[in-house]
C-alpha positions as CSV (number, residue, x, y, z in Angstrom):
1,X,7.3,-26.4,3.6
2,X,7.7,-23.6,0.5
3,X,4.8,-21.0,0.9
4,X,3.5,-19.8,-2.5
5,X,3.1,-15.9,-3.1
6,X,-0.2,-13.6,-3.9
7,X,-1.2,-12.6,-7.5
8,X,-0.5,-9.4,-6.2
9,X,3.4,-10.4,-5.3
10,X,4.0,-11.8,-8.1
11,X,3.1,-8.3,-10.2
12,X,5.2,-6.4,-7.7
13,X,8.2,-9.0,-8.1
14,X,7.8,-8.4,-11.8
15,X,8.2,-4.4,-11.5
16,X,10.9,-4.8,-9.5
17,X,12.4,-6.2,-11.9
18,X,12.2,-4.5,-14.5
19,X,9.0,-6.2,-16.1
20,X,5.3,-6.1,-15.6
21,X,2.1,-4.0,-17.2
22,X,2.2,-0.8,-14.1
23,X,-1.7,-0.9,-15.0
24,X,-2.2,-4.6,-14.7
25,X,0.3,-4.6,-10.9
26,X,-2.1,-1.1,-10.4
27,X,-5.0,-3.1,-11.0
28,X,-3.9,-6.4,-9.3
29,X,-3.4,-4.3,-5.5
30,X,-7.0,-3.0,-6.0
31,X,-8.7,-6.5,-6.3
32,X,-6.6,-7.8,-3.1
33,X,-7.2,-8.5,0.4
34,X,-4.4,-6.7,2.3
35,X,-4.2,-7.2,5.7
36,X,-3.6,-3.8,7.8
37,X,-2.1,-4.0,10.9
38,X,-4.3,-2.1,13.4
39,X,-2.1,0.5,16.2
40,X,-4.2,3.2,18.1
41,X,-7.4,2.4,17.4
42,X,-7.2,2.9,13.6
43,X,-4.9,2.0,11.0
44,X,-1.5,1.5,10.9
45,X,0.6,4.3,9.3
46,X,3.8,5.6,8.5
47,X,5.0,9.4,6.8
48,X,8.1,10.1,4.9
49,X,8.7,12.3,2.4
50,X,5.6,14.8,3.8
51,X,3.2,11.6,2.8
52,X,1.4,9.1,4.8
53,X,1.6,6.0,4.2
54,X,-0.8,2.9,4.6
55,X,1.1,0.2,5.7
56,X,-0.6,-2.8,4.4
57,X,0.7,-6.6,3.5
58,X,-0.5,-8.8,0.8
59,X,-0.6,-12.3,3.0
60,X,0.2,-13.8,6.9
61,X,3.7,-14.2,6.4
62,X,4.7,-10.9,5.6
63,X,3.2,-8.9,8.0
64,X,4.5,-11.2,10.6
65,X,8.4,-10.3,9.0
66,X,6.2,-6.6,9.6
67,X,5.2,-7.5,13.2
68,X,8.5,-9.6,14.4
69,X,10.2,-5.9,14.4
70,X,7.2,-2.9,14.9
71,X,4.8,-5.1,16.7
72,X,3.6,-5.4,20.1
73,X,6.5,-8.0,21.5
74,X,5.2,-11.6,22.2
75,X,0.9,-9.7,21.5
76,X,-0.3,-11.0,18.1
77,X,-0.7,-8.5,16.2
78,X,-4.3,-7.2,15.0
79,X,-5.0,-6.1,11.5
80,X,-8.2,-5.7,9.5
81,X,-8.9,-7.2,5.8
82,X,-9.0,-4.6,3.3
83,X,-9.4,-4.8,-0.7
84,X,-7.1,-2.9,-2.8
85,X,-9.4,-0.1,-3.6
86,X,-11.1,0.4,-0.3
87,X,-7.7,1.9,0.8
88,X,-6.6,3.7,-2.4
89,X,-10.4,5.0,-2.9
90,X,-11.9,5.6,1.0
91,X,-8.9,5.2,3.5
92,X,-6.3,7.5,1.7
93,X,-8.8,10.4,1.1
94,X,-10.3,10.5,4.4
95,X,-6.4,11.4,5.8
96,X,-5.5,14.1,6.3
97,X,-2.7,15.4,3.8
98,X,-1.3,13.4,1.2
99,X,-1.4,9.2,1.7
100,X,-0.4,6.3,-0.1
101,X,-0.8,3.1,0.4
102,X,3.0,0.7,1.2
103,X,2.8,-3.1,0.3
104,X,5.1,-5.8,2.0
105,X,7.4,-2.8,3.3
106,X,9.0,-5.5,5.6
107,X,10.0,-8.2,2.7
108,X,13.0,-7.6,1.1
109,X,13.3,-7.2,-2.4
110,X,9.4,-7.5,-2.2
111,X,8.0,-4.1,-1.2
112,X,5.6,-1.6,-3.5
113,X,4.4,1.7,-2.9
114,X,1.1,3.1,-4.5
115,X,1.8,7.3,-4.0
116,X,-1.1,9.1,-3.4
117,X,-1.3,10.3,-7.9
118,X,-4.1,10.0,-10.2
119,X,-4.7,6.5,-11.6
120,X,-4.3,5.6,-8.4
121,X,-5.8,7.5,-6.2
122,X,-8.9,10.2,-6.4
123,X,-8.6,12.9,-8.7
124,X,-9.1,15.0,-5.2
125,X,-6.6,13.0,-3.4
126,X,-3.9,13.1,-5.9
127,X,-1.2,15.7,-5.5
128,X,0.2,15.7,-9.3
129,X,-4.1,16.9,-10.4
130,X,-2.7,20.1,-9.1
131,X,0.6,20.2,-10.2
132,X,-0.8,20.5,-14.1
133,X,-3.7,21.6,-13.7
134,X,-1.2,25.1,-12.5
135,X,1.1,24.3,-15.2
136,X,-1.2,24.6,-17.5
137,X,-1.2,21.0,-19.6
138,X,-3.8,18.0,-19.4
């Protein structure tokens, strides 16, 4: 039985194919309920490139692909279901240092990163806002 993709997974596929509207992708991410694995009393994050990424998944199948490689062995993976908007508006700004959202990182040709930039996270957490102000551009 074939599983249908979520609307967010469809928008991600469009952008990865070079089509689709980036603003629609961000809007869909904000409206989507994402599954975030729990680890060490908090949300599962990874650090890469100087950014701490909150790992989230569009559905249980995508989370299961991740759990095969990073899960707690034979135990099920506990997770929180959070709106994308809550992750980028509340969770990311509360983290120390630059932070963003990584969606479906274990899905071959289906992952998408939402970096800590203006238009995705609040300006106070965006790494590009200070650079623009310092450079004298609006």
